[in-house]
N, C-alpha and C positions, 0 to 999 in steps of 0.2 A: 685680153690683150693677147693679140694673134703673134705669130713669129712675124719679124720683119725680114725685109730685105737683108743681105748679110753685107753691111756696111763694115766690113774688117778691118778695111785701110783710115777709117776715119778715127780723127781723135777727138773725143768730148773734154770738153772742160771737167776738170776733177771736181768728183763728190767725195767729201769723207764719209766714209759708212756708219752709219747707224746716227746721222744728224738731222737736222729739220731743212736740210739744203735740199733745192730744188734747182733744175735749170729753166731757163725762160729763152723765148725766141724774140727778136727785135728786126724790125725789116731795115733793111740799108734801102736809104732813099735815093733819088734819080737813078731809078734804075726800071725796066719794063718786066726784067726776069725776077724770079723767085729766087731773091737772093737776102739773107737773113744773118744777122751774129747771135752768139750762143753763149749766155753768160750763166754764173751759178750765183745763187742768192739764198739767204735764210728766209724760209717760207713765212716768218713773223716779221723780217724788217723789208720785204723785196717791194719794188714798185707795183704801182696797179697791173692787174693782168684778167686774160680772158683764158679760160679755158675750153679746149675743142673736144665735145663729144662726137663722135663720128663713126661709120665701119669702114673698117679697113677696107674690105672688099678683094677685089682680083687682084693680085700683085705683079701680074705680067699684064701688058710691058709695063715696065717699072718707069718712073718719071724721075729725070734728075733736076734736083734743085742745088743752090748755093748756099753752105751754111761754115761759117769763118772760113771764107776763102777755101774751101773743099768742097767738091761734091759730093752729093748725098743722093741716095735713089729711095724716092717716096712710092707707096701705092697710086695709081692714076686718080682715085677718088679722093685722096690726100691733097693731091697735089691741086685739082680740082676746088678743094673747100677752103686751101690757102689763098686761092686767088680771089675767091668770092669773098672771104672772112676780112680780110686786109683792105679789100675795096670797100666792103659795106661798113667798117668800123673806121674809117679813117676818110673817106670820100670828102667831107667836109671841115678838115681840120686843117690847120698850118704845122702841126707838129703831131708825132705819133702819140696818143694818148695810152695805149695800152701795148705792154707785151703779152707773149702767146705762150701758154703751155699745152705742148703736142705730145702725146707719150710716145708716137713713134719715132720721134727726134729727141724728145728732152731726155728720154732714158736709153742707156745703152743696152739694146735687146739684145746682146752678146754676150752680157755680163749677168749672168742669172742672179748674184748676191746684190747686184744693186737694182735688179726688178724688183728683188724680195722687199729690199729697203724703202724703195718708192710706191710700192702697191701698199705698206705699212702706213703710207702717209695721205692715201686717198682722200678719206674723209676730211681732213685739215686742207687737202690741196684745193678740192671742188669747193666747201663751206666759205673758204677764205678769198675766194674768186672773187673779183668784181662782179664778175658774170660769167655763165657757160653759154658758149654756141652748139646749140644742136644742130649739127649740119645734117640734112636727110639726102644730099645729092644734088645732081642738075635738075634743073626747072623744065618744066614744059607746059602748057597754055592750062591745063587740068588743076597740074598739083597748085599753080599759082591761086585759082580760083578755089580751090580745097582749102588752102589756109585761110583766105579770106571769109570762109564759111563760118571758120571757128569763133571770128570776132564781131560779125555782124548780128544785128538788132533782131531780137527773136518776133516771129511772127511770120514770116516769109516761110522759114524753114522750119516751123512745126510740123511734127507728123500726123498726115492727115488722118489715121486710122484714131487719133483721138477726139473726130470730131471737131475739128479746130474748124471755124467758118472761114478763112482766109483760102482753105483749100476745099472750098464746095463744088468746084468742076473740074474734070477733067485733065483739062491744061495745067493746071495748080497742081493736081498730083500728079502727075508726070513731070516737072518741074522740079519737084520734089525729091524723086525716086532717082533723076540726073544727077540731082546735087550729091543724094547719098552715096551713089555710085561712085563721085568724085572723091567722096571721104574715105570709103572703102581701098581705094587705088592706093591714096596717100598713105593708108594704114598699113597696106600690104609691102611697103617701102623696107630693103634690108635693113636699115637703122633699126627699127621698132623692134628686130628680133633678137637682138644681140644681147647676150649675157651682161656684159659689163656697163650697158648704157642704162641700166637700175639705177645704179648708185650715181652716174654720172647728169641723167636726168632730174633724179628726186633731190639730190642736197645740195645744189648751188641756189643761193638767196636770190638771184635774178637769172631768169635764163630766156634767151632769144631760139626761137625756131627759125632756122634757116635753108631755105630751097632755092638753090641758085640766087637769085638776086632778090627774091620776094622773103621779107621776115616778119616775122609776130612775135612779140614780147607775152610771155605766160602770164604777168599779170594782167593784159588787155583780154585774152583766153579766158581769164580767171572771172575779170568783171563782167564780160559779155555775156549775153544770153542768146550767143549764136546756135546753129544750128547743132541738136545732140550730137555725141560721138560716142552714147552708150554702146551703140552695136559695134565698134570699132574693137576686135579681140585683142591685138595689141598696145595699141595708143590708148585706153581707155582704163585698164588698170595702173599704166605710168602714171596718167594726171590725177587718177583717184588717190596713189598714194603719196603724191607731190602735197596735193592739197591736204592731205592727212597729216603729212610731218610738219609743213610750214603755217599751216591755218588752225590745226588743232592741239600739234606737238606733240603726235602720235610717235611712240617709239615702236619700231618692229623687230619682233623674237624672229632668232637664228634660224629656227625651226619650221617656222611659218615661211619665211621667204625661200627656204631651201625649197619647198615644195612648190613654191608660187612659182618658183623660174625653172623648174625641174625641165622645160620644153626649151627654154631658151639656147640660141645657138654659143658656143665657143669651141676654139681648137683644143686646150689642154683640159682636162677633166680636173685638175688642181684648182681652174678657175672658178669652180661651180662652189668652191670655196671661198676663195680668196676675194673675188669680183664683189661677194656681199656683205664683208667685213665692216666696209665703210656705213653699211645703211643699217646693220644690225644693231641691238642696244648694245652700248660700251662694255656692260658686264657678262655679255654671254660668253664671249671669247675671250676674256679679258687673258691676257698672258701668252695667247697664240701668236707665233712669229710667223710669218709669211716666208717660206722655204720652199724654192721648187726643186731641192736637190733630195730632198727625204722621200722615203718610200711610199706609196701611194698609202699603205697598209698603217703605217705609222702616222700618217695627218689622220687619218680614219679613228685610230684608238685615241689620240690627242685630244681630237674634237668632241667625240663621244663622253671623254673622260670629263672636259672642261663642261660640258652641259648635264653632267647628271645632277648637279644639285638645282638644278631648276625643273627638269622632268622628272616627276614624282608620280608617274602613274605606269603600269605597265604596258599600256596601249602607245600613249605617245614615245616611252623608250624604244620599241618595238617601230614604230613608225620611224622613227629619228634614226635607227638603224639600218631602217631598210633602204630610204630616200638617200642617206650619204653614202651608202655602199654605191647603190646605183650612179650617183653621182659621180664619184670616185672610179666607178667601172671596174669594180674588184669583182675577183671571181669568189665562186662561196666560198673557196678554201681561204680567203685571206679575210673572211668577214667575220673570225672566231675571236670572241670576248666573251669575259667574264661577265654576270650580270651585275649591275651598278651596287655599291657599297650598302646601298637602303634597301626595302624591302617592300614589296607589294601588298596591298591590303587584297588578299586573296577569296575571302569567305563572305564578301559583300555587306558586312556588317561594319566594316571601316576599321578592324580590328588589324594590326601589322602580325601579317605570320610568317616564316623563314621562306625562303626559296627553296622550293622543291627539286629534286632532280629532273622532273617535266620541264619546270621554268625554266631550270638550267640549261637544257637540251635546246628551248626554244631559243635562246641566245645564243647557242653555237657551241656550247659547252666549255670547258675550261679552257683559257688562254693558254697556249703553246709558248 
């Protein structure tokens, strides 16, 4: 969740702290401009809503929309998304079917405490949405074809190197690699590289992938035998984990998520932890509060202590502390921790021995 334009004069509808309340957007009818209402609802009792997953992108020049009869500055990519999303969702309806949740507008980005409270609700917010729209950006001819490739029937798009008879001659091989190139370009869009989109893409029960005015539903991608996307280094891991969560009911350990996501883009180091909370197994970091005001070293210590009961080997504990320290961009002097309360099996026989001074030094020495 990046930093927003400073809409310091905008007055958000009140949200009570530490509650299940969220804000939702509704479009004002009979207007061609981006004009919305913004209301507060309890997440367990609110109308049907869609959530928007998108890349904030460049912040300048900002675009102006109207929210509750006040001017509100948003990033250009969000303005494009709002135009296409409302048009796509309500083009064939006589009345508005869905409200919309958008982090840049529905959360007061100038209030760190509110941001923390709302981030704490992310798992529920995306899981309880009627569906989520994954906005890839504006369209071009190539992106439209690439989306369609994900849902077409198998055969024409099979890999020629696997000896498929449909690709017996050079022209068919050429067509295959041209189409593969289109998917690679789609995979290279900034959306797929963001930290926050992991939970936004994986958690929702229903998902619409939208690029300009071209959209495909996740269910159609999953059911089809379209062109393989395994070579797409950004899309493929997300597709795989979404399938694992919804089709195989797999839960993800925070430690593995932290390692998987280490190269994803985010603005604030804290978000390398907070953006994964919604995906992690509920018990992993139970009790951790999202607080952007604590020192990074405090967050580091709190996360490690919560995971001590799960990590029961020297190798995994060392990997956790290293990955977490790098994610939070801590200096070596800020990584000091005492070893965990349990002891490692050091002699290879499975017998538990006490931590020696040498192992204690590996952990960074005694806590200051």
